[in-house]
TORKOL-4160 file (C-alpha; in steps of 0.2 Angstrom, whole numbers, padded with zeros to 4 digits, m for minus):
402
<pt num="1" X="0142" Y="0239" Z="0095"/>
<pt num="2" X="0139" Y="0257" Z="0102"/>
<pt num="3" X="0153" Y="0264" Z="0091"/>
<pt num="4" X="0146" Y="0258" Z="0075"/>
<pt num="5" X="0129" Y="0265" Z="0080"/>
<pt num="6" X="0135" Y="0282" Z="0085"/>
<pt num="7" X="0146" Y="0284" Z="0069"/>
<pt num="8" X="0130" Y="0279" Z="0058"/>
<pt num="9" X="0119" Y="0291" Z="0067"/>
<pt num="10" X="0131" Y="0305" Z="0063"/>
<pt num="11" X="0133" Y="0300" Z="0045"/>
<pt num="12" X="0114" Y="0299" Z="0043"/>
<pt num="13" X="0112" Y="0316" Z="0050"/>
<pt num="14" X="0115" Y="0321" Z="0031"/>
<pt num="15" X="0107" Y="0306" Z="0023"/>
<pt num="16" X="0106" Y="0312" Z="0005"/>
<pt num="17" X="0124" Y="0318" Z="0005"/>
<pt num="18" X="0130" Y="0302" Z="0012"/>
<pt num="19" X="0120" Y="0291" Z="0000"/>
<pt num="20" X="0127" Y="0302" Z="m0014"/>
<pt num="21" X="0144" Y="0299" Z="m0009"/>
<pt num="22" X="0141" Y="0280" Z="m0006"/>
<pt num="23" X="0134" Y="0279" Z="m0024"/>
<pt num="24" X="0148" Y="0290" Z="m0032"/>
<pt num="25" X="0161" Y="0280" Z="m0024"/>
<pt num="26" X="0156" Y="0264" Z="m0033"/>
<pt num="27" X="0151" Y="0274" Z="m0049"/>
<pt num="28" X="0169" Y="0281" Z="m0050"/>
<pt num="29" X="0176" Y="0264" Z="m0049"/>
<pt num="30" X="0164" Y="0258" Z="m0063"/>
<pt num="31" X="0154" Y="0247" Z="m0051"/>
<pt num="32" X="0136" Y="0251" Z="m0056"/>
<pt num="33" X="0126" Y="0241" Z="m0045"/>
<pt num="34" X="0110" Y="0251" Z="m0041"/>
<pt num="35" X="0100" Y="0266" Z="m0048"/>
<pt num="36" X="0105" Y="0282" Z="m0040"/>
<pt num="37" X="0088" Y="0285" Z="m0032"/>
<pt num="38" X="0089" Y="0269" Z="m0022"/>
<pt num="39" X="0106" Y="0273" Z="m0015"/>
<pt num="40" X="0098" Y="0280" Z="0001"/>
<pt num="41" X="0088" Y="0264" Z="0003"/>
<pt num="42" X="0103" Y="0252" Z="0002"/>
<pt num="43" X="0115" Y="0263" Z="0011"/>
<pt num="44" X="0104" Y="0267" Z="0027"/>
<pt num="45" X="0096" Y="0249" Z="0027"/>
<pt num="46" X="0113" Y="0241" Z="0026"/>
<pt num="47" X="0120" Y="0252" Z="0040"/>
<pt num="48" X="0105" Y="0248" Z="0051"/>
<pt num="49" X="0107" Y="0230" Z="0049"/>
<pt num="50" X="0125" Y="0230" Z="0053"/>
<pt num="51" X="0124" Y="0242" Z="0068"/>
<pt num="52" X="0107" Y="0238" Z="0075"/>
<pt num="53" X="0103" Y="0229" Z="0091"/>
<pt num="54" X="0086" Y="0222" Z="0096"/>
<pt num="55" X="0071" Y="0225" Z="0086"/>
<pt num="56" X="0070" Y="0208" Z="0078"/>
<pt num="57" X="0054" Y="0213" Z="0068"/>
<pt num="58" X="0062" Y="0228" Z="0061"/>
<pt num="59" X="0078" Y="0218" Z="0057"/>
<pt num="60" X="0068" Y="0205" Z="0047"/>
<pt num="61" X="0059" Y="0219" Z="0038"/>
<pt num="62" X="0076" Y="0227" Z="0033"/>
<pt num="63" X="0083" Y="0210" Z="0028"/>
<pt num="64" X="0068" Y="0207" Z="0017"/>
<pt num="65" X="0071" Y="0223" Z="0008"/>
<pt num="66" X="0090" Y="0220" Z="0006"/>
<pt num="67" X="0086" Y="0202" Z="0000"/>
<pt num="68" X="0074" Y="0207" Z="m0013"/>
<pt num="69" X="0086" Y="0222" Z="m0019"/>
<pt num="70" X="0100" Y="0210" Z="m0020"/>
<pt num="71" X="0090" Y="0198" Z="m0031"/>
<pt num="72" X="0082" Y="0212" Z="m0042"/>
<pt num="73" X="0099" Y="0220" Z="m0046"/>
<pt num="74" X="0108" Y="0203" Z="m0048"/>
<pt num="75" X="0121" Y="0207" Z="m0035"/>
<pt num="76" X="0135" Y="0194" Z="m0034"/>
<pt num="77" X="0146" Y="0189" Z="m0019"/>
<pt num="78" X="0161" Y="0198" Z="m0026"/>
<pt num="79" X="0151" Y="0214" Z="m0026"/>
<pt num="80" X="0153" Y="0214" Z="m0007"/>
<pt num="81" X="0170" Y="0221" Z="m0008"/>
<pt num="82" X="0165" Y="0236" Z="m0018"/>
<pt num="83" X="0149" Y="0239" Z="m0007"/>
<pt num="84" X="0159" Y="0237" Z="0009"/>
<pt num="85" X="0173" Y="0249" Z="0003"/>
<pt num="86" X="0160" Y="0262" Z="m0002"/>
<pt num="87" X="0151" Y="0261" Z="0015"/>
<pt num="88" X="0167" Y="0262" Z="0025"/>
<pt num="89" X="0173" Y="0277" Z="0015"/>
<pt num="90" X="0156" Y="0286" Z="0017"/>
<pt num="91" X="0156" Y="0284" Z="0036"/>
<pt num="92" X="0174" Y="0289" Z="0037"/>
<pt num="93" X="0170" Y="0305" Z="0028"/>
<pt num="94" X="0154" Y="0310" Z="0037"/>
<pt num="95" X="0157" Y="0303" Z="0055"/>
<pt num="96" X="0169" Y="0317" Z="0059"/>
<pt num="97" X="0176" Y="0315" Z="0077"/>
<pt num="98" X="0166" Y="0299" Z="0079"/>
<pt num="99" X="0178" Y="0290" Z="0067"/>
<pt num="100" X="0193" Y="0280" Z="0072"/>
<pt num="101" X="0203" Y="0267" Z="0062"/>
<pt num="102" X="0196" Y="0252" Z="0071"/>
<pt num="103" X="0179" Y="0256" Z="0065"/>
<pt num="104" X="0185" Y="0253" Z="0047"/>
<pt num="105" X="0188" Y="0235" Z="0050"/>
<pt num="106" X="0171" Y="0233" Z="0060"/>
<pt num="107" X="0161" Y="0241" Z="0046"/>
<pt num="108" X="0169" Y="0231" Z="0033"/>
<pt num="109" X="0166" Y="0214" Z="0041"/>
<pt num="110" X="0148" Y="0219" Z="0046"/>
<pt num="111" X="0144" Y="0224" Z="0028"/>
<pt num="112" X="0151" Y="0208" Z="0021"/>
<pt num="113" X="0141" Y="0198" Z="0033"/>
<pt num="114" X="0125" Y="0208" Z="0031"/>
<pt num="115" X="0127" Y="0206" Z="0012"/>
<pt num="116" X="0129" Y="0187" Z="0014"/>
<pt num="117" X="0113" Y="0186" Z="0024"/>
<pt num="118" X="0105" Y="0197" Z="0010"/>
<pt num="119" X="0111" Y="0184" Z="m0003"/>
<pt num="120" X="0104" Y="0170" Z="0006"/>
<pt num="121" X="0087" Y="0179" Z="0009"/>
<pt num="122" X="0087" Y="0183" Z="m0009"/>
<pt num="123" X="0088" Y="0165" Z="m0014"/>
<pt num="124" X="0074" Y="0160" Z="m0002"/>
<pt num="125" X="0062" Y="0175" Z="m0005"/>
<pt num="126" X="0063" Y="0173" Z="m0024"/>
<pt num="127" X="0058" Y="0185" Z="m0037"/>
<pt num="128" X="0045" Y="0199" Z="m0035"/>
<pt num="129" X="0044" Y="0217" Z="m0032"/>
<pt num="130" X="0058" Y="0225" Z="m0021"/>
<pt num="131" X="0057" Y="0244" Z="m0016"/>
<pt num="132" X="0046" Y="0257" Z="m0022"/>
<pt num="133" X="0042" Y="0275" Z="m0016"/>
<pt num="134" X="0025" Y="0281" Z="m0011"/>
<pt num="135" X="0017" Y="0298" Z="m0007"/>
<pt num="136" X="0007" Y="0301" Z="0008"/>
<pt num="137" X="m0009" Y="0309" Z="0001"/>
<pt num="138" X="m0019" Y="0310" Z="0018"/>
<pt num="139" X="m0015" Y="0307" Z="0037"/>
<pt num="140" X="m0031" Y="0307" Z="0047"/>
<pt num="141" X="m0031" Y="0306" Z="0066"/>
<pt num="142" X="m0043" Y="0292" Z="0069"/>
<pt num="143" X="m0042" Y="0291" Z="0088"/>
<pt num="144" X="m0030" Y="0296" Z="0101"/>
<pt num="145" X="m0013" Y="0290" Z="0095"/>
<pt num="146" X="m0019" Y="0281" Z="0079"/>
<pt num="147" X="m0017" Y="0288" Z="0062"/>
<pt num="148" X="m0024" Y="0282" Z="0045"/>
<pt num="149" X="m0011" Y="0285" Z="0031"/>
<pt num="150" X="m0017" Y="0285" Z="0013"/>
<pt num="151" X="m0002" Y="0282" Z="0002"/>
<pt num="152" X="m0001" Y="0282" Z="m0017"/>
<pt num="153" X="0014" Y="0271" Z="m0023"/>
<pt num="154" X="0024" Y="0276" Z="m0038"/>
<pt num="155" X="0021" Y="0258" Z="m0044"/>
<pt num="156" X="0006" Y="0248" Z="m0040"/>
<pt num="157" X="0010" Y="0237" Z="m0025"/>
<pt num="158" X="0008" Y="0218" Z="m0027"/>
<pt num="159" X="0001" Y="0211" Z="m0011"/>
<pt num="160" X="m0012" Y="0199" Z="m0005"/>
<pt num="161" X="m0025" Y="0203" Z="0008"/>
<pt num="162" X="m0017" Y="0199" Z="0025"/>
<pt num="163" X="0001" Y="0202" Z="0020"/>
<pt num="164" X="0012" Y="0215" Z="0028"/>
<pt num="165" X="0023" Y="0227" Z="0019"/>
<pt num="166" X="0039" Y="0235" Z="0026"/>
<pt num="167" X="0037" Y="0254" Z="0027"/>
<pt num="168" X="0051" Y="0267" Z="0031"/>
<pt num="169" X="0050" Y="0285" Z="0032"/>
<pt num="170" X="0065" Y="0295" Z="0025"/>
<pt num="171" X="0064" Y="0305" Z="0042"/>
<pt num="172" X="0072" Y="0289" Z="0050"/>
<pt num="173" X="0081" Y="0281" Z="0035"/>
<pt num="174" X="0084" Y="0262" Z="0036"/>
<pt num="175" X="0072" Y="0259" Z="0050"/>
<pt num="176" X="0058" Y="0248" Z="0043"/>
<pt num="177" X="0042" Y="0243" Z="0051"/>
<pt num="178" X="0029" Y="0230" Z="0046"/>
<pt num="179" X="0011" Y="0237" Z="0041"/>
<pt num="180" X="m0003" Y="0228" Z="0033"/>
<pt num="181" X="m0014" Y="0237" Z="0020"/>
<pt num="182" X="m0032" Y="0238" Z="0027"/>
<pt num="183" X="m0040" Y="0233" Z="0010"/>
<pt num="184" X="m0039" Y="0222" Z="m0005"/>
<pt num="185" X="m0028" Y="0230" Z="m0019"/>
<pt num="186" X="m0038" Y="0245" Z="m0025"/>
<pt num="187" X="m0041" Y="0250" Z="m0043"/>
<pt num="188" X="m0033" Y="0267" Z="m0041"/>
<pt num="189" X="m0017" Y="0259" Z="m0032"/>
<pt num="190" X="m0019" Y="0268" Z="m0016"/>
<pt num="191" X="m0015" Y="0259" Z="0000"/>
<pt num="192" X="m0022" Y="0263" Z="0018"/>
<pt num="193" X="m0011" Y="0259" Z="0033"/>
<pt num="194" X="m0017" Y="0260" Z="0051"/>
<pt num="195" X="m0003" Y="0266" Z="0063"/>
<pt num="196" X="m0003" Y="0267" Z="0082"/>
<pt num="197" X="0010" Y="0277" Z="0090"/>
<pt num="198" X="0019" Y="0266" Z="0103"/>
<pt num="199" X="0024" Y="0275" Z="0119"/>
<pt num="200" X="0042" Y="0269" Z="0118"/>
<pt num="201" X="0042" Y="0267" Z="0099"/>
<pt num="202" X="0054" Y="0276" Z="0088"/>
<pt num="203" X="0046" Y="0275" Z="0071"/>
<pt num="204" X="0027" Y="0274" Z="0075"/>
<pt num="205" X="0026" Y="0291" Z="0084"/>
<pt num="206" X="0035" Y="0299" Z="0069"/>
<pt num="207" X="0022" Y="0291" Z="0057"/>
<pt num="208" X="0007" Y="0297" Z="0067"/>
<pt num="209" X="0013" Y="0314" Z="0073"/>
<pt num="210" X="0025" Y="0321" Z="0060"/>
<pt num="211" X="0023" Y="0313" Z="0043"/>
<pt num="212" X="0012" Y="0324" Z="0033"/>
<pt num="213" X="0003" Y="0324" Z="0016"/>
<pt num="214" X="0016" Y="0326" Z="0002"/>
<pt num="215" X="0030" Y="0317" Z="0011"/>
<pt num="216" X="0037" Y="0301" Z="0004"/>
<pt num="217" X="0038" Y="0284" Z="0011"/>
<pt num="218" X="0048" Y="0269" Z="0006"/>
<pt num="219" X="0038" Y="0253" Z="0003"/>
<pt num="220" X="0046" Y="0236" Z="0003"/>
<pt num="221" X="0040" Y="0219" Z="m0003"/>
<pt num="222" X="0025" Y="0211" Z="0004"/>
<pt num="223" X="0027" Y="0196" Z="0014"/>
<pt num="224" X="0015" Y="0183" Z="0022"/>
<pt num="225" X="0014" Y="0185" Z="0041"/>
<pt num="226" X="0001" Y="0171" Z="0045"/>
<pt num="227" X="m0015" Y="0180" Z="0040"/>
<pt num="228" X="m0017" Y="0173" Z="0023"/>
<pt num="229" X="m0034" Y="0165" Z="0019"/>
<pt num="230" X="m0026" Y="0151" Z="0009"/>
<pt num="231" X="m0024" Y="0140" Z="0025"/>
<pt num="232" X="m0042" Y="0142" Z="0030"/>
<pt num="233" X="m0049" Y="0133" Z="0015"/>
<pt num="234" X="m0068" Y="0135" Z="0014"/>
<pt num="235" X="m0070" Y="0136" Z="0033"/>
<pt num="236" X="m0081" Y="0149" Z="0041"/>
<pt num="237" X="m0070" Y="0163" Z="0048"/>
<pt num="238" X="m0068" Y="0170" Z="0066"/>
<pt num="239" X="m0057" Y="0185" Z="0065"/>
<pt num="240" X="m0051" Y="0193" Z="0082"/>
<pt num="241" X="m0043" Y="0210" Z="0080"/>
<pt num="242" X="m0034" Y="0220" Z="0094"/>
<pt num="243" X="m0031" Y="0239" Z="0090"/>
<pt num="244" X="m0023" Y="0242" Z="0073"/>
<pt num="245" X="m0023" Y="0223" Z="0070"/>
<pt num="246" X="m0039" Y="0226" Z="0062"/>
<pt num="247" X="m0031" Y="0232" Z="0046"/>
<pt num="248" X="m0026" Y="0215" Z="0039"/>
<pt num="249" X="m0042" Y="0207" Z="0045"/>
<pt num="250" X="m0053" Y="0220" Z="0037"/>
<pt num="251" X="m0044" Y="0216" Z="0021"/>
<pt num="252" X="m0048" Y="0198" Z="0023"/>
<pt num="253" X="m0067" Y="0203" Z="0024"/>
<pt num="254" X="m0065" Y="0212" Z="0008"/>
<pt num="255" X="m0057" Y="0197" Z="0000"/>
<pt num="256" X="m0072" Y="0186" Z="0005"/>
<pt num="257" X="m0084" Y="0199" Z="m0002"/>
<pt num="258" X="m0075" Y="0199" Z="m0018"/>
<pt num="259" X="m0077" Y="0180" Z="m0020"/>
<pt num="260" X="m0092" Y="0174" Z="m0009"/>
<pt num="261" X="m0092" Y="0155" Z="m0007"/>
<pt num="262" X="m0106" Y="0154" Z="0007"/>
<pt num="263" X="m0094" Y="0155" Z="0022"/>
<pt num="264" X="m0099" Y="0165" Z="0037"/>
<pt num="265" X="m0087" Y="0178" Z="0044"/>
<pt num="266" X="m0087" Y="0185" Z="0062"/>
<pt num="267" X="m0076" Y="0200" Z="0065"/>
<pt num="268" X="m0073" Y="0204" Z="0084"/>
<pt num="269" X="m0065" Y="0221" Z="0086"/>
<pt num="270" X="m0056" Y="0224" Z="0103"/>
<pt num="271" X="m0053" Y="0241" Z="0110"/>
<pt num="272" X="m0053" Y="0248" Z="0128"/>
<pt num="273" X="m0068" Y="0260" Z="0125"/>
<pt num="274" X="m0080" Y="0265" Z="0112"/>
<pt num="275" X="m0070" Y="0281" Z="0108"/>
<pt num="276" X="m0055" Y="0270" Z="0105"/>
<pt num="277" X="m0064" Y="0260" Z="0091"/>
<pt num="278" X="m0056" Y="0270" Z="0078"/>
<pt num="279" X="m0063" Y="0262" Z="0062"/>
<pt num="280" X="m0081" Y="0262" Z="0067"/>
<pt num="281" X="m0088" Y="0270" Z="0052"/>
<pt num="282" X="m0079" Y="0258" Z="0040"/>
<pt num="283" X="m0085" Y="0244" Z="0051"/>
<pt num="284" X="m0103" Y="0250" Z="0050"/>
<pt num="285" X="m0102" Y="0251" Z="0031"/>
<pt num="286" X="m0095" Y="0233" Z="0030"/>
<pt num="287" X="m0109" Y="0227" Z="0042"/>
<pt num="288" X="m0123" Y="0235" Z="0031"/>
<pt num="289" X="m0116" Y="0229" Z="0015"/>
<pt num="290" X="m0112" Y="0211" Z="0019"/>
<pt num="291" X="m0124" Y="0208" Z="0034"/>
<pt num="292" X="m0130" Y="0192" Z="0026"/>
<pt num="293" X="m0114" Y="0183" Z="0030"/>
<pt num="294" X="m0104" Y="0195" Z="0041"/>
<pt num="295" X="m0106" Y="0199" Z="0059"/>
<pt num="296" X="m0096" Y="0213" Z="0067"/>
<pt num="297" X="m0094" Y="0212" Z="0086"/>
<pt num="298" X="m0086" Y="0226" Z="0097"/>
<pt num="299" X="m0077" Y="0220" Z="0112"/>
<pt num="300" X="m0074" Y="0234" Z="0124"/>
<pt num="301" X="m0063" Y="0229" Z="0139"/>
<pt num="302" X="m0064" Y="0245" Z="0149"/>
<pt num="303" X="m0081" Y="0254" Z="0145"/>
<pt num="304" X="m0096" Y="0251" Z="0157"/>
<pt num="305" X="m0106" Y="0264" Z="0147"/>
<pt num="306" X="m0110" Y="0252" Z="0133"/>
<pt num="307" X="m0122" Y="0237" Z="0133"/>
<pt num="308" X="m0117" Y="0222" Z="0142"/>
<pt num="309" X="m0116" Y="0212" Z="0126"/>
<pt num="310" X="m0101" Y="0223" Z="0120"/>
<pt num="311" X="m0092" Y="0222" Z="0137"/>
<pt num="312" X="m0077" Y="0211" Z="0137"/>
<pt num="313" X="m0059" Y="0207" Z="0131"/>
<pt num="314" X="m0057" Y="0203" Z="0113"/>
<pt num="315" X="m0052" Y="0185" Z="0116"/>
<pt num="316" X="m0066" Y="0181" Z="0128"/>
<pt num="317" X="m0079" Y="0188" Z="0116"/>
<pt num="318" X="m0071" Y="0179" Z="0101"/>
<pt num="319" X="m0072" Y="0162" Z="0111"/>
<pt num="320" X="m0090" Y="0166" Z="0114"/>
<pt num="321" X="m0093" Y="0166" Z="0096"/>
<pt num="322" X="m0081" Y="0152" Z="0091"/>
<pt num="323" X="m0089" Y="0136" Z="0084"/>
<pt num="324" X="m0078" Y="0120" Z="0081"/>
<pt num="325" X="m0072" Y="0120" Z="0063"/>
<pt num="326" X="m0070" Y="0139" Z="0062"/>
<pt num="327" X="m0054" Y="0146" Z="0056"/>
<pt num="328" X="m0048" Y="0157" Z="0070"/>
<pt num="329" X="m0037" Y="0172" Z="0066"/>
<pt num="330" X="m0029" Y="0184" Z="0079"/>
<pt num="331" X="m0020" Y="0200" Z="0075"/>
<pt num="332" X="m0015" Y="0213" Z="0086"/>
<pt num="333" X="m0001" Y="0218" Z="0099"/>
<pt num="334" X="0013" Y="0205" Z="0103"/>
<pt num="335" X="0004" Y="0204" Z="0120"/>
<pt num="336" X="m0012" Y="0199" Z="0113"/>
<pt num="337" X="m0004" Y="0186" Z="0101"/>
<pt num="338" X="0005" Y="0179" Z="0116"/>
<pt num="339" X="m0011" Y="0178" Z="0126"/>
<pt num="340" X="m0020" Y="0169" Z="0112"/>
<pt num="341" X="m0005" Y="0157" Z="0110"/>
<pt num="342" X="m0007" Y="0151" Z="0128"/>
<pt num="343" X="m0026" Y="0153" Z="0130"/>
<pt num="344" X="m0035" Y="0148" Z="0115"/>
<pt num="345" X="m0028" Y="0130" Z="0114"/>
<pt num="346" X="m0033" Y="0127" Z="0132"/>
<pt num="347" X="m0051" Y="0133" Z="0127"/>
<pt num="348" X="m0052" Y="0120" Z="0114"/>
<pt num="349" X="m0047" Y="0129" Z="0098"/>
<pt num="350" X="m0038" Y="0116" Z="0087"/>
<pt num="351" X="m0020" Y="0120" Z="0083"/>
<pt num="352" X="m0023" Y="0118" Z="0064"/>
<pt num="353" X="m0038" Y="0130" Z="0065"/>
<pt num="354" X="m0028" Y="0144" Z="0074"/>
<pt num="355" X="m0019" Y="0157" Z="0064"/>
<pt num="356" X="m0009" Y="0170" Z="0074"/>
<pt num="357" X="0000" Y="0185" Z="0066"/>
<pt num="358" X="0019" Y="0184" Z="0067"/>
<pt num="359" X="0027" Y="0196" Z="0080"/>
<pt num="360" X="0045" Y="0190" Z="0076"/>
<pt num="361" X="0048" Y="0190" Z="0095"/>
<pt num="362" X="0049" Y="0171" Z="0096"/>
<pt num="363" X="0057" Y="0158" Z="0086"/>
<pt num="364" X="0039" Y="0151" Z="0082"/>
<pt num="365" X="0034" Y="0167" Z="0074"/>
<pt num="366" X="0050" Y="0166" Z="0063"/>
<pt num="367" X="0045" Y="0148" Z="0058"/>
<pt num="368" X="0027" Y="0154" Z="0054"/>
<pt num="369" X="0033" Y="0168" Z="0043"/>
<pt num="370" X="0045" Y="0156" Z="0034"/>
<pt num="371" X="0032" Y="0143" Z="0031"/>
<pt num="372" X="0021" Y="0157" Z="0022"/>
<pt num="373" X="0035" Y="0161" Z="0010"/>
<pt num="374" X="0042" Y="0151" Z="m0005"/>
<pt num="375" X="0040" Y="0133" Z="0002"/>
<pt num="376" X="0055" Y="0125" Z="m0006"/>
<pt num="377" X="0069" Y="0136" Z="0001"/>
<pt num="378" X="0059" Y="0140" Z="0017"/>
<pt num="379" X="0071" Y="0131" Z="0028"/>
<pt num="380" X="0086" Y="0140" Z="0020"/>
<pt num="381" X="0077" Y="0157" Z="0025"/>
<pt num="382" X="0075" Y="0151" Z="0042"/>
<pt num="383" X="0094" Y="0150" Z="0045"/>
<pt num="384" X="0095" Y="0167" Z="0038"/>
<pt num="385" X="0082" Y="0174" Z="0050"/>
<pt num="386" X="0090" Y="0165" Z="0065"/>
<pt num="387" X="0107" Y="0173" Z="0061"/>
<pt num="388" X="0099" Y="0191" Z="0058"/>
<pt num="389" X="0085" Y="0192" Z="0071"/>
<pt num="390" X="0094" Y="0189" Z="0087"/>
<pt num="391" X="0097" Y="0207" Z="0090"/>
<pt num="392" X="0116" Y="0207" Z="0090"/>
<pt num="393" X="0127" Y="0218" Z="0080"/>
<pt num="394" X="0135" Y="0211" Z="0064"/>
<pt num="395" X="0151" Y="0222" Z="0065"/>
<pt num="396" X="0163" Y="0210" Z="0073"/>
<pt num="397" X="0181" Y="0206" Z="0071"/>
<pt num="398" X="0187" Y="0196" Z="0056"/>
<pt num="399" X="0190" Y="0181" Z="0067"/>
<pt num="400" X="0171" Y="0180" Z="0070"/>
<pt num="401" X="0167" Y="0179" Z="0052"/>
<pt num="402" X="0161" Y="0161" Z="0047"/>
């Protein structure tokens, strides 16, 4: 609902003060649910889930964050009353002229429904890390519109190569996006994220153009998004990366390097031109270090100044190098994933050998994501995602509450 979103935007114009009021409202009533430092995370994320429309990937990331917080702090269904009351009072206090009495009921209902979704997601996702904070140590412009962010988390992130982590900048509190670390976990704990500024995006241009060293980022729990090596067994790997989809695939190469088993790896990296191949130095180092079993292949779709062997789109180049039995991984833009979904099976790639990164724009992507989480309650989480990912606001009338 537009009214919910407008009142939330006005409230989040003073995010720290609003979060302080939200936390103090519960504290004054002896409802000690979360540490004070996490109040901005819970308040803004809960509000975005209730008021947001569209953006299924961002909503799923927010739900993963809420679910893991719900479990970590042992929230119970009866806590929903206190949280909803605190949220309503906070928005009433800060929304000013954008507040009216009807919004109170809509926010209360929306908060209760969102917390029920968080409860169900918590049961499905199980135990694990929830939210930590990280400091941006470096932001390097790698090519036009692409930045490489080096982040030092306050606590070491627990993730596997190929997984994705919800990331949020306090400049846009509550708006989460999935980004995959570009390496295996490092001894010093630092994490490298590759971010491309999407022309119509809200978060990515801020991460690329405005976030600077010294700023904080919020980091959520890692999740499988279809890029884990577990499903490949001991098969040779064919990795096709479009743009910043290179990040998780580069991490997979490092994972193979850490435990070589004789498999061969072909990494096809797509870009329009040679200057758009933003990670060329790192790729060259990988090729030199692991050339016995690794082949790095550039696929330049719009550059006639390079040798013919490097000219072509990423999927065509990958199919040229494909051999039956290869585990075929594709990561990149939703457009690339959709093209791979349609094209590769027709070209003879077996369904059980094809691994596509989840984009969350299709039901199949949700099922893929769910299948990579805790296997026993996966069907349970699928119901949660179906309820949360359709893009509709949760702030409805009481008669709509199931």
